[in-house]
C-alpha positions in Angstrom: -0.1 0.1 0.5 1.7 3.4 -0.5 2.6 5.3 2.5 0.6 8.8 1.8 -2.6 6.1 1.9 -4.1 5.5 5.6 -3.4 2.3 6.8 -6.0 1.7 8.6 -8.2 1.3 5.4 -6.2 -1.4 4.5 -8.9 -4.1 5.5 -12.3 -1.6 6.1 -14.6 -3.6 3.1 -16.5 -1.1 0.8 -20.1 -1.0 0.4 -20.4 -2.4 -2.8 -23.8 -2.5 -4.5 -24.3 -5.4 -6.4 -24.9 -4.3 -10.5 -26.0 -7.0 -12.8 -27.3 -5.0 -16.4 -29.8 -7.5 -17.1 -33.2 -6.3 -17.8 -34.6 -10.1 -17.3 -33.1 -10.6 -13.9 -36.2 -9.9 -11.0 -34.0 -7.6 -9.2 -35.0 -8.2 -5.3 -31.9 -6.7 -3.9 -31.8 -3.4 -3.0 -35.1 -2.6 -1.5 -36.4 -0.4 -3.9 -39.6 0.3 -5.2 -40.7 -2.5 -7.9 -42.9 0.6 -9.3 -41.0 2.8 -11.7 -42.1 6.7 -11.5 -45.2 7.0 -13.8 -44.4 8.0 -17.2 -46.9 10.9 -16.7 -45.0 12.7 -14.0 -41.8 11.6 -15.7 -42.9 13.6 -18.4 -43.8 16.7 -15.9 -40.3 16.3 -14.8 -38.8 16.4 -18.3 -40.8 19.2 -19.0 -39.5 21.1 -15.5 -36.0 20.4 -16.8 -36.8 22.2 -20.1 -38.4 24.5 -18.9 -37.3 25.9 -15.3 -33.8 24.8 -14.5 -31.0 26.2 -16.4 -28.0 23.8 -16.8 -25.5 26.5 -16.7 -26.4 27.5 -12.8 -25.8 26.2 -9.6 -28.8 23.7 -7.8 -30.6 25.9 -5.1 -27.8 25.5 -2.7 -30.3 26.1 0.4 -33.1 24.1 -0.7 -35.7 26.6 0.3 -38.7 25.4 -1.6 -37.8 21.5 -1.1 -37.8 22.4 2.8 -40.8 23.4 2.9 -42.4 20.6 0.6 -40.9 18.1 2.9 -41.8 19.8 6.3 -45.4 19.7 4.9 -45.0 16.4 4.6 -43.9 15.0 7.2 -46.9 16.6 9.6 -49.0 15.6 7.4 -47.8 11.9 7.4 -47.1 12.0 11.2 -50.1 10.4 13.3 -49.1 12.8 16.2 -48.9 15.7 13.6 -46.5 17.6 14.7 -45.3 21.1 14.1 -41.7 20.2 12.0 -40.8 23.8 10.6 -38.1 24.3 7.4 -35.7 25.0 9.5 -35.7 21.6 10.9 -34.7 19.9 8.1 -31.8 19.3 6.2 -31.0 17.8 2.6 -28.5 15.4 1.8 -27.8 13.7 -1.4 -29.2 10.2 -0.6 -29.1 9.5 3.2 -25.7 8.1 3.4 -24.9 12.0 2.9 -26.7 13.0 6.1 -24.6 10.1 7.5 -21.5 11.7 6.7 -22.5 15.4 8.0 -23.6 13.8 11.3 -20.2 12.0 11.8 -18.2 15.3 11.0 -20.5 17.2 13.2 -19.9 15.1 16.3 -16.8 12.7 16.2 -14.6 13.8 14.1 -11.3 15.2 16.6 -13.1 14.3 18.8 -12.0 11.0 19.5 -15.9 9.5 20.9 -17.1 6.7 19.2 -20.7 5.9 17.4 -22.8 2.7 18.7 -24.8 0.2 16.4 -26.3 -3.1 16.8 -25.2 -5.7 14.3 -26.8 -7.0 11.8 -27.6 -3.8 10.6 -26.8 -0.7 7.7 -23.2 -1.3 6.9 -22.5 2.1 6.3 -22.7 3.6 9.8 -19.7 1.7 10.5 -18.1 1.9 6.8 -18.5 6.2 7.0 -17.5 6.1 10.6 -14.5 3.6 9.8 -13.7 6.4 6.9 -13.3 9.4 9.0 -11.4 7.6 12.0 -14.0 7.3 14.2 -14.5 4.1 16.2 -17.4 1.6 16.4 -18.8 -0.1 19.1 -20.5 -3.3 18.2 -23.6 -4.8 20.8 -25.1 -8.2 19.6 -28.9 -8.3 18.5 -31.4 -11.4 20.2 -31.7 -14.0 16.9 -35.4 -14.4 18.4 -36.5 -10.8 17.4 -33.3 -8.9 16.7 -33.8 -6.6 19.2 -30.7 -4.9 20.4 -29.0 -6.5 23.0 -29.9 -3.7 25.8 -27.7 -4.9 28.5 -24.3 -5.5 26.5 -25.4 -1.7 25.4 -25.8 -0.4 28.4 -21.8 -2.1 29.5 -20.7 -0.4 26.6 -22.6 3.4 27.7 -21.5 3.1 31.2 -18.1 2.5 30.1 -17.8 5.8 29.1 -16.9 6.5 33.1 -13.6 4.7 32.8 -10.5 4.4 30.0 -12.4 3.0 27.0 -13.4 5.3 24.5 -17.0 7.1 25.1 -20.0 7.1 22.8 -21.3 10.1 21.3 -23.6 8.8 18.8 -26.1 5.8 18.5 -27.4 4.7 15.2 -30.9 2.5 15.0 -33.1 1.6 12.0 -37.0 2.1 12.5 -37.3 -0.7 10.9 -34.1 -2.4 11.2 -32.2 -3.3 7.5 -31.8 -6.3 6.9 -33.6 -7.9 9.4 -36.9 -6.0 9.1 -38.2 -5.5 12.9 -39.2 -2.5 13.7 -37.8 -0.8 17.3 -40.0 -2.5 20.4 -41.4 -0.4 23.2 -38.0 -1.4 25.5 -35.6 -0.4 22.8 -37.7 3.0 22.2 -37.9 3.4 26.6 -34.0 2.9 26.3 -33.4 5.6 23.9 -35.2 8.4 25.6 -33.4 6.8 28.2 -29.8 8.0 26.9 -27.9 11.1 28.2 -28.4 14.8 26.2 -24.4 14.4 25.3 -25.2 11.3 23.1 -26.9 11.8 19.7 -29.5 9.5 19.0 -30.1 9.0 14.9 -33.2 7.3 14.2 -33.4 5.8 10.3 -36.9 6.1 9.2 -36.0 4.9 5.9 -38.8 2.0 5.6 -41.0 4.4 7.2 -44.0 4.6 4.4 -44.1 0.8 4.6 -43.8 0.3 8.7 -46.0 3.5 9.5 -44.4 4.4 12.8 -42.4 7.2 13.4 -40.4 8.8 16.2 -41.1 12.7 14.6 -43.3 13.3 17.4 -40.2 12.7 20.0 -38.3 15.0 18.7 -40.0 18.2 21.1 -38.9 16.1 23.7 -35.2 15.0 23.0 -33.5 17.6 21.0 -30.6 14.9 21.0 -32.8 13.2 18.4 -32.2 13.3 14.2 -34.9 11.2 12.2 -33.4 10.2 8.6 -36.0 9.7 6.0 -35.0 9.1 2.1 -37.1 9.6 -1.2 -35.0 6.2 -2.5 -37.8 3.3 -1.6 -41.4 4.7 -1.1 -41.3 7.5 -3.0 -39.8 5.3 -6.3 -36.6 8.3 -6.3 -34.0 5.7 -6.4 -31.8 7.2 -9.2 -32.0 10.6 -8.0 -30.2 10.3 -4.3 -32.7 12.9 -2.1 -32.4 11.7 1.8 -33.5 14.4 4.4 -32.9 15.0 8.4 -35.5 16.1 10.6 -34.1 17.7 13.8 -33.9 20.4 16.1 -32.8 23.9 14.4 -29.6 24.0 16.1 -28.5 20.7 15.3 -29.8 20.7 11.2 -28.1 24.5 11.4 -24.2 22.5 12.0 -25.1 20.1 9.4 -25.6 22.6 7.2 -22.5 23.9 7.9 -20.5 20.5 7.8 -22.3 19.4 4.0 -20.9 20.0 0.6 -22.1 23.2 -0.9 -24.5 22.7 -4.0 -24.8 19.1 -2.7 -28.0 18.1 -4.3 -28.6 18.7 -8.3 -31.0 21.1 -9.4 -33.4 17.9 -11.2 -33.1 15.8 -8.0 -34.2 18.4 -6.2 -37.2 19.1 -8.9 -38.4 15.1 -8.9 -38.4 15.2 -5.2 -41.0 18.5 -5.0 -42.7 16.5 -8.0 -42.8 13.4 -5.6 -44.2 15.4 -2.8 -46.8 17.3 -5.4 -48.2 13.6 -6.1 -47.1 11.8 -2.6 -50.6 10.0 -2.8 -50.1 8.5 -6.2 -46.9 7.6 -5.8 -47.5 5.7 -2.4 -50.4 4.2 -3.5 -48.7 1.0 -4.2 -47.4 0.5 -0.5 -50.3 -1.4 0.5 -49.8 -4.3 -2.8 -46.5 -4.6 -1.8 -47.7 -5.1 2.1 -50.0 -7.4 1.2 -47.8 -9.1 -1.1 -45.0 -9.3 2.0 -47.1 -11.4 3.6 -48.0 -14.7 0.9 -44.3 -14.2 0.6 -43.8 -14.8 4.4 -46.6 -17.8 4.2 -44.5 -19.7 1.6 -40.9 -18.8 3.1 -42.3 -19.7 7.2 -43.6 -22.8 5.5 -40.4 -24.4 4.7 -38.8 -26.5 7.5 -35.4 -25.6 5.6 -35.7 -21.8 6.0 -35.2 -19.7 9.2 -37.8 -16.8 8.2 -38.7 -13.5 10.7 -41.9 -11.5 10.7 -41.2 -8.1 9.0 -42.4 -4.1 9.0 -40.3 -3.3 5.7 -40.4 -3.9 2.2 -38.5 -6.8 2.4 -37.4 -10.5 4.1 -34.8 -11.6 6.3 -34.1 -15.2 6.3 -31.5 -18.0 6.9 -31.5 -21.5 6.6 -32.3 -23.8 9.1 -29.4 -26.1 10.7 -27.1 -27.9 9.6 -27.2 -25.5 6.5 -26.8 -22.1 7.5 -23.7 -21.6 7.1 -22.2 -18.2 5.0 -21.3 -20.8 2.1 -24.3 -22.6 2.2 -26.3 -19.1 2.2 -24.1 -18.0 -0.8 -25.0 -21.1 -2.8 -28.7 -20.6 -2.2 -28.1 -16.9 -3.6 -26.2 -18.3 -6.9 -28.8 -20.7 -7.5 -31.7 -18.3 -6.9 -29.5 -15.8 -8.9 -29.3 -19.1 -11.9 -32.6 -19.0 -11.7 -33.4 -15.5 -12.5 -33.7 -13.9 -9.3 -31.3 -11.2 -7.4 -31.5 -11.1 -3.8 -28.3 -9.5 -1.4 -26.7 -11.9 1.0 -25.8 -9.7 4.0 -26.1 -9.5 7.9 -25.5 -13.3 8.2 -28.5 -14.0 6.2 -30.7 -13.3 2.6 -32.0 -9.9 2.4 -35.2 -10.1 -0.3 -37.4 -7.5 -1.2 -40.9 -7.4 -2.0 -41.1 -7.0 -5.7 -44.0 -7.1 -8.1 -46.8 -9.7 -7.5 -45.4 -11.7 -10.5 -41.5 -11.3 -9.4 -42.6 -12.4 -5.8 -44.2 -15.7 -7.7 -41.5 -16.4 -9.3 -39.2 -16.0 -6.8 -41.4 -18.2 -3.9 -41.2 -20.6 -6.8 -37.7 -20.8 -7.8 -36.8 -20.9 -4.0 -39.3 -23.9 -3.3 -37.8 -25.6 -6.4 -34.0 -25.2 -5.0 -35.0 -26.7 -1.3 -36.4 -29.8 -3.4 -40.0 -29.2 -3.0 -42.7 -28.5 -6.0 -43.3 -25.2 -7.0 -47.0 -23.8 -5.8 
């Protein structure tokens, strides 16, 4: 390795999404919506590009119009009916940029660590490591994937000793890849954390789970909620994420993000999506219905260990004795050979809910691989 490169990055495993250029595959690996943006809205967006966007000019660097639209959507879609203002919104090039901004604003140069419960979204640890931030990992209970809060308390309490103190706790609600939402016990634990620890609740799958902690923000200024347009809003290609937080926290996130971080076309796409939210979110009910059908199929197979889901994907493992990493790799490869692409992560397979036809094919293929007759 070159001497001018950091040696601690040598063994870091980068996040490398699977990219197979084939329209013949059922792409159930990315937790994306199986439904594309409607053609009429694509045409509307194309007109916006032609008529409203000057490509020789920088984007709206303050995201003013988009922040106002996001705040209105959050207030309207949250049962607690919070009073979120545009000053509480920070917009990023995907949630990944916001995670990086949070890390820069909290841990860089301070010697503190982040806390994550594995398995979870790998970018928390990857981004922290690239910034030289220590990562404290705790396990989850396999029966329901709830965080091991006793282990978490031990890590937090170690701040009074010589161990590295925790500055930020990252949780996903529902978690990826395991698809479980936060329990009341976990939420109570988050509430109990001292105010010098930042709590980041990633609600990337809010539209599928329909349970949010946004209503808690007024009581917990040390909390940040993350959301994205990449899932239910069907805008994965445009990379738009947003954070909701106390205005003073948002102010700092705005300071550390890159200028002009979100292209004009992505901002326009997010605005079109918000203006047509009811239409775009209409497939959610069908996706959740199809999820239950696929879950029942998988749960009926003795060779599989399957957990319930509160997101747009299912997490499963092979039952013993075929439960090793190589067994999972073989199963993923067999599904790929049949035409279904899924993600092998966190010691299991994460299968995104696709169209009804894609789900049916996936169920049939998996049963065939396991030695059963197709339904």
